[in-house]
C-alpha positions as a printed Julia matrix, in Angstrom:
254×3 Matrix{Float64}:
 19.7   -37.9   -13.04
 20.24  -34.91  -15.35
 20.09  -31.49  -13.7
 20.03  -28.11  -15.47
 21.23  -24.88  -13.85
 21.12  -21.45  -15.44
 21.6   -17.73  -15.17
 18.66  -15.57  -16.24
 18.16  -11.83  -16.74
 14.95  -10.7   -15.07
 14.25   -7.3   -16.57
 12.73   -5.85  -19.72
 11.93   -8.32  -22.44
 15.2   -10.2   -22.05
 13.73  -12.97  -19.89
 11.26  -13.87  -22.64
 14.07  -14.15  -25.19
 16.22  -16.24  -22.85
 13.27  -18.41  -21.89
 12.81  -19.82  -25.37
 16.49  -20.75  -25.47
 16.24  -22.35  -22.02
 13.25  -24.45  -23.09
 15.21  -25.66  -26.12
 18.25  -26.47  -23.97
 16.25  -28.46  -21.41
 14.54  -30.47  -24.13
 17.72  -31.06  -26.13
 19.59  -32.19  -22.99
 16.7   -34.35  -21.77
 16.97  -32.85  -18.27
 15.11  -34.39  -15.35
 15.23  -31.27  -13.15
 15.59  -27.55  -13.91
 16.75  -25.22  -11.14
 15.67  -21.58  -11.63
 17.2   -18.57   -9.85
 15.62  -16.73   -6.92
 12.43  -14.84   -7.89
 13.29  -14.78  -11.63
  9.95  -13.67  -13.06
 10.12   -9.91  -12.36
 12.75   -7.3   -11.57
 14.69   -7.73   -8.31
 12.48   -5.69   -5.97
 14.75   -5.86   -2.87
 17.24   -3.66   -4.72
 15.0    -0.75   -3.64
 15.08    0.49   -0.03
 11.54    1.82   -0.27
  8.88   -0.87   -0.29
  5.97   -0.36   -2.68
  3.3    -2.94   -1.84
  1.69   -2.64   -5.26
  4.97   -3.62   -6.93
  5.14   -6.76   -4.81
  1.56   -7.63   -5.73
  2.31   -7.07   -9.4
  5.39   -9.31   -9.14
  3.33  -12.01   -7.43
  0.79  -11.83  -10.26
  3.58  -12.07  -12.88
  5.01  -15.1   -11.12
  1.61  -16.78  -11.08
  1.38  -16.31  -14.85
  4.86  -17.8   -15.35
  4.05  -20.76  -13.1
  1.18  -21.61  -15.41
  3.78  -22.03  -18.19
  6.14  -24.33  -16.3
  4.17  -27.59  -16.78
  5.17  -27.29  -20.44
  8.64  -28.47  -19.33
  7.16  -31.87  -18.36
  8.49  -34.47  -17.88
 11.22  -32.16  -16.56
 10.5   -30.98  -13.0
 11.22  -27.33  -12.12
 12.22  -25.68   -8.84
 12.62  -22.01   -8.02
 11.15  -19.29   -5.84
  8.49  -16.64   -6.27
  6.96  -13.71   -4.36
  3.69  -14.62   -2.62
  1.13  -12.58   -0.7
 -1.4   -14.39    1.44
 -2.78  -14.47    4.99
  0.75  -15.11    6.27
  1.94  -11.86    4.67
  4.58  -11.43    1.98
  7.03  -14.31    1.57
  9.67  -15.69   -0.76
  8.23  -19.13   -1.5
 10.21  -22.02   -2.93
  8.18  -24.16   -5.33
  8.3   -27.44   -7.2
  6.45  -27.98  -10.46
  6.34  -31.67  -11.27
  3.98  -32.55  -14.1
  0.81  -30.52  -13.58
  1.28  -30.19   -9.81
  2.76  -27.06   -8.21
  3.62  -27.27   -4.53
  5.4   -25.01   -2.07
  8.45  -26.79   -0.67
 10.24  -24.16    1.46
  9.89  -20.47    2.4
 13.01  -18.34    2.87
 13.79  -17.97    6.57
 17.15  -16.14    6.65
 17.03  -12.67    5.08
 19.75  -10.1     4.39
 19.16   -6.39    4.97
 21.7    -4.26    3.1
 22.04   -2.18   -0.09
 20.78   -4.12   -3.08
 19.23   -6.78   -0.88
 16.67   -5.1     1.41
 14.81   -8.35    1.81
 13.74   -7.9     5.44
 11.89   -4.77    4.36
 10.15   -6.38    1.4
  8.88   -9.61    2.93
  8.7   -11.63    6.12
 11.17  -14.27    7.23
  9.48  -17.65    7.41
  9.67  -19.92   10.42
 12.7   -22.13    9.81
 11.49  -25.33    8.2
 13.96  -27.28    6.12
 12.19  -30.45    5.01
 13.25  -32.67    2.1
 10.94  -33.34   -0.82
 11.04  -35.96   -3.54
 11.11  -35.47   -7.29
 12.38  -37.58  -10.19
 13.42  -40.32   -7.8
 15.7   -38.02   -5.8
 15.44  -36.69   -2.25
 15.97  -32.93   -2.48
 16.51  -30.12    0.0
 16.16  -26.41   -0.79
 18.34  -23.6     0.51
 17.36  -20.17   -0.83
 20.37  -17.95   -1.49
 21.6   -16.69    1.94
 20.52  -20.0     3.46
 23.44  -21.66    1.66
 25.53  -20.38    4.57
 23.32  -22.14    7.15
 25.59  -25.16    7.27
 23.63  -26.6    10.18
 20.72  -26.97    7.76
 22.96  -28.59    5.13
 24.11  -31.07    7.78
 20.49  -31.74    8.8
 19.59  -32.35    5.17
 22.5   -34.78    4.96
 21.26  -36.63    8.02
 17.87  -36.82    6.28
 19.67  -38.53    3.38
 19.03  -35.93    0.66
 20.7   -36.59   -2.67
 20.67  -33.01   -3.91
 20.57  -29.48   -2.51
 18.98  -26.9    -4.85
 19.96  -23.29   -4.28
 18.1   -20.52   -6.16
 20.18  -17.31   -5.82
 20.26  -13.56   -6.45
 23.92  -12.73   -5.75
 26.32  -10.04   -7.02
 29.28  -10.15   -9.39
 31.94   -9.43   -6.79
 31.17  -12.39   -4.53
 30.71  -15.22   -7.03
 33.8   -17.14   -5.93
 32.66  -16.86   -2.32
 29.28  -18.35   -3.25
 30.97  -21.18   -5.1
 33.06  -21.83   -1.98
 29.83  -21.92    0.04
 28.32  -24.39   -2.41
 31.34  -26.64   -2.13
 31.25  -26.5     1.68
 27.51  -27.25    1.78
 27.99  -30.21   -0.56
 30.73  -31.7     1.59
 28.75  -31.01    4.77
 25.61  -32.71    3.46
 27.27  -35.4     1.38
 25.0   -34.3    -1.47
 25.21  -32.67   -4.87
 24.55  -28.91   -4.95
 22.84  -27.31   -7.97
 22.49  -23.52   -7.9
 21.15  -20.99  -10.42
 21.56  -17.22  -10.21
 20.04  -14.06  -11.6
 22.25  -12.14  -14.02
 22.62   -8.59  -15.21
 25.53   -7.04  -17.05
 27.55   -4.73  -14.77
 25.75   -1.49  -13.95
 22.46   -0.96  -12.15
 21.27   -3.86  -10.03
 24.3    -6.05   -9.28
 23.43   -9.65  -10.12
 26.32  -11.81  -11.22
 25.02  -15.03  -12.73
 27.16  -18.17  -12.5
 24.97  -21.17  -11.89
 26.96  -24.19  -10.8
 26.82  -27.88   -9.93
 29.09  -29.36   -7.24
 29.7   -33.0    -6.29
 29.26  -34.4    -2.76
 33.05  -34.13   -2.32
 33.05  -30.45   -3.33
 34.31  -30.83   -6.89
 32.99  -28.29   -9.4
 31.21  -30.21  -12.15
 30.43  -27.12  -14.22
 29.34  -23.49  -14.14
 27.47  -21.07  -16.38
 28.68  -17.72  -17.68
 27.43  -15.0   -20.03
 28.53  -16.99  -23.1
 26.99  -20.26  -21.87
 24.07  -19.38  -19.58
 22.67  -22.92  -19.33
 24.36  -26.09  -18.13
 23.12  -29.67  -17.78
 25.08  -32.18  -15.71
 24.6   -35.88  -15.01
 24.61  -36.6   -11.28
 24.87  -40.07   -9.79
 22.38  -40.39   -6.92
 24.17  -43.51   -5.71
 27.32  -41.42   -5.27
 25.44  -39.05   -2.97
 24.05  -41.95   -0.98
 27.48  -43.53   -0.6
 28.99  -40.19    0.43
 26.96  -40.22    3.65
 29.14  -43.1     4.9
 32.46  -41.37    4.2
 34.52  -38.71    5.98
 33.59  -36.19    7.24
 29.89  -37.06    7.07
 29.93  -40.24    9.16
 31.59  -38.35   12.04
 28.48  -36.21   12.48
 25.84  -38.7    11.39
Protein backbone atom coordinates (compact mmCIF):
# COMPACT_ATOMS: atom_id res chain seq x y z
CA UNK A 1 0.00 0.00 0.00
CA UNK A 2 1.32 3.46 -0.92
CA UNK A 3 0.52 6.25 1.53
CA UNK A 4 1.08 9.98 1.00
CA UNK A 5 1.53 12.47 3.85
CA UNK A 6 1.97 16.20 3.47
CA UNK A 7 2.26 19.62 5.03
CA UNK A 8 -0.09 22.28 3.69
CA UNK A 9 -0.42 26.03 4.21
CA UNK A 10 -4.03 26.95 4.86
CA UNK A 11 -4.17 30.70 4.34
CA UNK A 12 -4.41 33.15 1.46
CA UNK A 13 -4.09 31.67 -1.98
CA UNK A 14 -1.18 29.43 -1.03
CA UNK A 15 -3.31 26.32 -0.52
CA UNK A 16 -4.56 26.52 -4.11
CA UNK A 17 -0.99 26.70 -5.42
CA UNK A 18 0.16 23.81 -3.22
CA UNK A 19 -2.91 21.78 -4.11
CA UNK A 20 -2.00 21.50 -7.78
CA UNK A 21 1.46 20.25 -6.82
CA UNK A 22 -0.05 17.76 -4.36
CA UNK A 23 -2.39 16.38 -7.04
CA UNK A 24 0.59 15.90 -9.37
CA UNK A 25 2.60 14.20 -6.62
CA UNK A 26 -0.18 11.77 -5.70
CA UNK A 27 -0.70 10.82 -9.34
CA UNK A 28 3.00 10.52 -10.12
CA UNK A 29 3.56 8.34 -7.03
CA UNK A 30 0.46 6.23 -7.67
CA UNK A 31 -0.63 6.61 -4.04
CA UNK A 32 -3.43 4.48 -2.61
CA UNK A 33 -4.19 6.80 0.32
CA UNK A 34 -3.63 10.53 0.93
CA UNK A 35 -3.64 11.82 4.50
CA UNK A 36 -4.51 15.53 4.80
CA UNK A 37 -3.81 17.72 7.85
CA UNK A 38 -6.40 18.79 10.42
CA UNK A 39 -9.01 21.19 9.00
CA UNK A 40 -6.81 22.25 6.03
CA UNK A 41 -9.38 24.06 3.90
CA UNK A 42 -9.54 27.42 5.73
CA UNK A 43 -7.44 29.40 8.19
CA UNK A 44 -6.87 27.85 11.63
CA UNK A 45 -9.83 29.33 13.52
CA UNK A 46 -8.90 28.04 17.01
CA UNK A 47 -5.92 30.41 16.96
CA UNK A 48 -8.45 33.10 18.00
CA UNK A 49 -9.75 33.22 21.58
CA UNK A 50 -12.95 34.92 20.49
CA UNK A 51 -15.37 32.64 18.69
CA UNK A 52 -17.17 34.12 15.68
CA UNK A 53 -19.92 31.70 14.66
CA UNK A 54 -20.13 33.15 11.16
CA UNK A 55 -16.45 32.36 10.58
CA UNK A 56 -17.05 28.74 11.54
CA UNK A 57 -20.01 28.55 9.16
CA UNK A 58 -17.93 30.07 6.37
CA UNK A 59 -15.15 27.54 7.04
CA UNK A 60 -17.66 24.69 6.96
CA UNK A 61 -18.94 25.94 3.60
CA UNK A 62 -15.38 26.19 2.24
CA UNK A 63 -14.66 22.65 3.37
CA UNK A 64 -17.80 21.39 1.65
CA UNK A 65 -16.60 22.96 -1.59
CA UNK A 66 -13.17 21.33 -1.23
CA UNK A 67 -14.72 17.94 -0.45
CA UNK A 68 -16.50 18.10 -3.80
CA UNK A 69 -13.04 18.24 -5.43
CA UNK A 70 -11.53 15.25 -3.61
CA UNK A 71 -13.12 12.50 -5.75
CA UNK A 72 -10.82 13.74 -8.52
CA UNK A 73 -8.01 11.94 -6.65
CA UNK A 74 -9.70 8.58 -7.37
CA UNK A 75 -8.60 5.83 -7.27
CA UNK A 76 -6.61 7.36 -4.41
CA UNK A 77 -8.63 7.52 -1.18
CA UNK A 78 -8.36 10.67 0.98
CA UNK A 79 -8.70 11.18 4.73
CA UNK A 80 -8.68 14.40 6.74
CA UNK A 81 -10.91 16.50 8.96
CA UNK A 82 -13.26 19.42 8.43
CA UNK A 83 -15.44 21.81 10.46
CA UNK A 84 -19.10 20.78 10.52
CA UNK A 85 -22.22 22.42 11.91
CA UNK A 86 -25.35 20.34 12.32
CA UNK A 87 -27.97 19.37 14.91
CA UNK A 88 -25.17 18.03 17.12
CA UNK A 89 -23.51 21.47 17.14
CA UNK A 90 -20.06 22.39 15.87
CA UNK A 91 -17.59 19.51 15.51
CA UNK A 92 -14.25 18.60 13.99
CA UNK A 93 -15.25 15.69 11.76
CA UNK A 94 -12.83 13.16 10.33
CA UNK A 95 -13.78 12.03 6.83
CA UNK A 96 -12.91 9.43 4.22
CA UNK A 97 -13.39 10.06 0.51
CA UNK A 98 -13.13 6.79 -1.38
CA UNK A 99 -14.24 7.02 -4.99
CA UNK A 100 -17.40 9.13 -5.06
CA UNK A 101 -18.39 8.29 -1.47
CA UNK A 102 -17.67 10.66 1.43
CA UNK A 103 -18.26 9.30 4.92
CA UNK A 104 -17.58 10.55 8.43
CA UNK A 105 -15.25 8.14 10.22
CA UNK A 106 -14.43 9.84 13.55
CA UNK A 107 -15.17 13.11 15.38
CA UNK A 108 -12.49 14.68 17.58
CA UNK A 109 -13.17 13.87 21.23
CA UNK A 110 -10.11 15.25 23.09
CA UNK A 111 -9.68 19.01 22.74
CA UNK A 112 -6.94 21.38 23.91
CA UNK A 113 -7.75 24.81 25.35
CA UNK A 114 -4.73 27.11 25.28
CA UNK A 115 -3.25 29.98 23.24
CA UNK A 116 -3.25 29.14 19.55
CA UNK A 117 -5.48 26.12 20.10
CA UNK A 118 -8.74 27.32 21.70
CA UNK A 119 -10.57 24.30 20.38
CA UNK A 120 -12.93 23.79 23.32
CA UNK A 121 -14.28 27.27 22.67
CA UNK A 122 -14.75 26.78 18.93
CA UNK A 123 -16.46 23.40 18.83
CA UNK A 124 -17.80 20.56 20.95
CA UNK A 125 -15.89 17.47 22.01
CA UNK A 126 -17.48 14.38 20.50
CA UNK A 127 -18.41 11.33 22.53
CA UNK A 128 -15.34 9.09 22.41
CA UNK A 129 -15.80 6.64 19.57
CA UNK A 130 -12.70 5.13 18.03
CA UNK A 131 -13.87 2.62 15.44
CA UNK A 132 -11.76 1.25 12.58
CA UNK A 133 -12.79 1.69 8.97
CA UNK A 134 -11.64 -0.02 5.81
CA UNK A 135 -10.16 1.53 2.68
CA UNK A 136 -7.86 0.24 -0.05
CA UNK A 137 -7.76 -3.18 1.58
CA UNK A 138 -6.44 -1.81 4.88
CA UNK A 139 -8.04 -1.54 8.31
CA UNK A 140 -7.51 2.05 9.46
CA UNK A 141 -7.99 3.95 12.70
CA UNK A 142 -8.07 7.74 13.02
CA UNK A 143 -6.58 9.82 15.83
CA UNK A 144 -7.03 13.56 15.34
CA UNK A 145 -4.03 15.56 16.54
CA UNK A 146 -4.21 15.63 20.39
CA UNK A 147 -5.73 12.15 20.32
CA UNK A 148 -2.32 10.80 19.28
CA UNK A 149 -1.51 10.95 23.00
CA UNK A 150 -4.50 8.76 23.92
CA UNK A 151 -2.39 5.61 23.92
CA UNK A 152 -5.28 3.60 25.33
CA UNK A 153 -7.06 4.26 22.02
CA UNK A 154 -3.97 3.25 20.03
CA UNK A 155 -3.87 0.00 22.01
CA UNK A 156 -7.60 -0.57 21.39
CA UNK A 157 -7.05 0.00 17.68
CA UNK A 158 -4.24 -2.54 17.81
CA UNK A 159 -6.52 -5.07 19.48
CA UNK A 160 -9.00 -4.39 16.66
CA UNK A 161 -6.22 -5.36 14.23
CA UNK A 162 -5.82 -2.04 12.41
CA UNK A 163 -3.01 -1.87 9.89
CA UNK A 164 -2.62 1.90 9.89
CA UNK A 165 -3.30 4.87 12.17
CA UNK A 166 -3.92 8.16 10.33
CA UNK A 167 -3.28 11.33 12.30
CA UNK A 168 -4.34 14.70 10.82
CA UNK A 169 -2.58 17.44 12.87
CA UNK A 170 -2.32 21.18 13.49
CA UNK A 171 0.79 21.39 15.69
CA UNK A 172 3.44 24.08 16.27
CA UNK A 173 7.08 24.35 15.23
CA UNK A 174 8.56 24.01 18.71
CA UNK A 175 7.04 20.62 19.51
CA UNK A 176 7.60 18.70 16.27
CA UNK A 177 10.07 16.23 17.76
CA UNK A 178 7.65 15.57 20.61
CA UNK A 179 4.89 14.77 18.11
CA UNK A 180 7.19 12.44 16.22
CA UNK A 181 7.96 10.69 19.52
CA UNK A 182 4.22 10.36 20.10
CA UNK A 183 3.77 8.88 16.64
CA UNK A 184 6.50 6.34 17.29
CA UNK A 185 4.98 5.38 20.65
CA UNK A 186 1.48 5.03 19.15
CA UNK A 187 2.85 2.83 16.35
CA UNK A 188 4.61 0.51 18.78
CA UNK A 189 1.56 0.45 21.07
CA UNK A 190 -0.83 -0.46 18.25
CA UNK A 191 1.53 -2.58 16.20
CA UNK A 192 0.49 -0.48 13.21
CA UNK A 193 1.94 2.03 10.80
CA UNK A 194 1.30 5.70 11.64
CA UNK A 195 0.84 8.28 8.86
CA UNK A 196 0.44 11.90 9.96
CA UNK A 197 0.10 15.18 8.04
CA UNK A 198 0.35 18.66 9.53
CA UNK A 199 -0.58 22.23 8.73
CA UNK A 200 2.35 24.53 7.99
CA UNK A 201 3.09 28.21 8.17
CA UNK A 202 6.45 29.93 8.09
CA UNK A 203 7.44 31.25 11.54
CA UNK A 204 5.41 34.27 12.61
CA UNK A 205 1.67 34.60 13.16
CA UNK A 206 -0.19 31.35 13.70
CA UNK A 207 2.37 28.74 14.78
CA UNK A 208 1.93 25.65 12.62
CA UNK A 209 5.06 23.61 12.04
CA UNK A 210 4.47 21.12 9.25
CA UNK A 211 6.41 17.84 9.26
CA UNK A 212 4.19 15.04 8.08
CA UNK A 213 5.68 11.64 8.82
CA UNK A 214 5.28 7.90 8.40
CA UNK A 215 6.38 5.47 11.14
CA UNK A 216 6.64 1.67 11.07
CA UNK A 217 4.92 -0.64 13.59
CA UNK A 218 8.26 -0.90 15.43
CA UNK A 219 8.58 2.89 15.68
CA UNK A 220 11.10 3.43 12.89
CA UNK A 221 10.79 6.72 10.99
CA UNK A 222 10.21 5.88 7.33
CA UNK A 223 10.22 9.49 6.17
CA UNK A 224 9.13 13.04 6.97
CA UNK A 225 8.20 16.18 5.06
CA UNK A 226 9.76 19.62 5.39
CA UNK A 227 9.46 23.02 3.71
CA UNK A 228 11.66 21.90 0.79
CA UNK A 229 9.82 18.59 0.32
CA UNK A 230 6.24 19.07 1.54
CA UNK A 231 4.90 15.77 0.16
CA UNK A 232 6.06 12.24 0.86
CA UNK A 233 4.83 8.86 -0.40
CA UNK A 234 5.90 5.66 1.36
CA UNK A 235 5.24 1.99 0.67
CA UNK A 236 3.86 0.22 3.73
CA UNK A 237 3.59 -3.54 4.07
CA UNK A 238 0.21 -4.42 5.59
CA UNK A 239 1.45 -7.93 6.34
CA UNK A 240 4.18 -6.39 8.52
CA UNK A 241 1.54 -4.61 10.59
CA UNK A 242 -0.46 -7.81 10.94
CA UNK A 243 2.60 -9.77 12.03
CA UNK A 244 3.55 -7.05 14.51
CA UNK A 245 0.46 -7.80 16.60
CA UNK A 246 2.05 -11.13 17.60
CA UNK A 247 5.37 -9.62 18.73
CA UNK A 248 6.56 -7.82 21.86
CA UNK A 249 5.19 -5.69 23.41
CA UNK A 250 1.83 -6.09 21.65
CA UNK A 251 1.14 -9.72 22.52
CA UNK A 252 1.56 -8.94 26.24
CA UNK A 253 -1.53 -6.71 26.15
CA UNK A 254 -3.52 -8.49 23.47
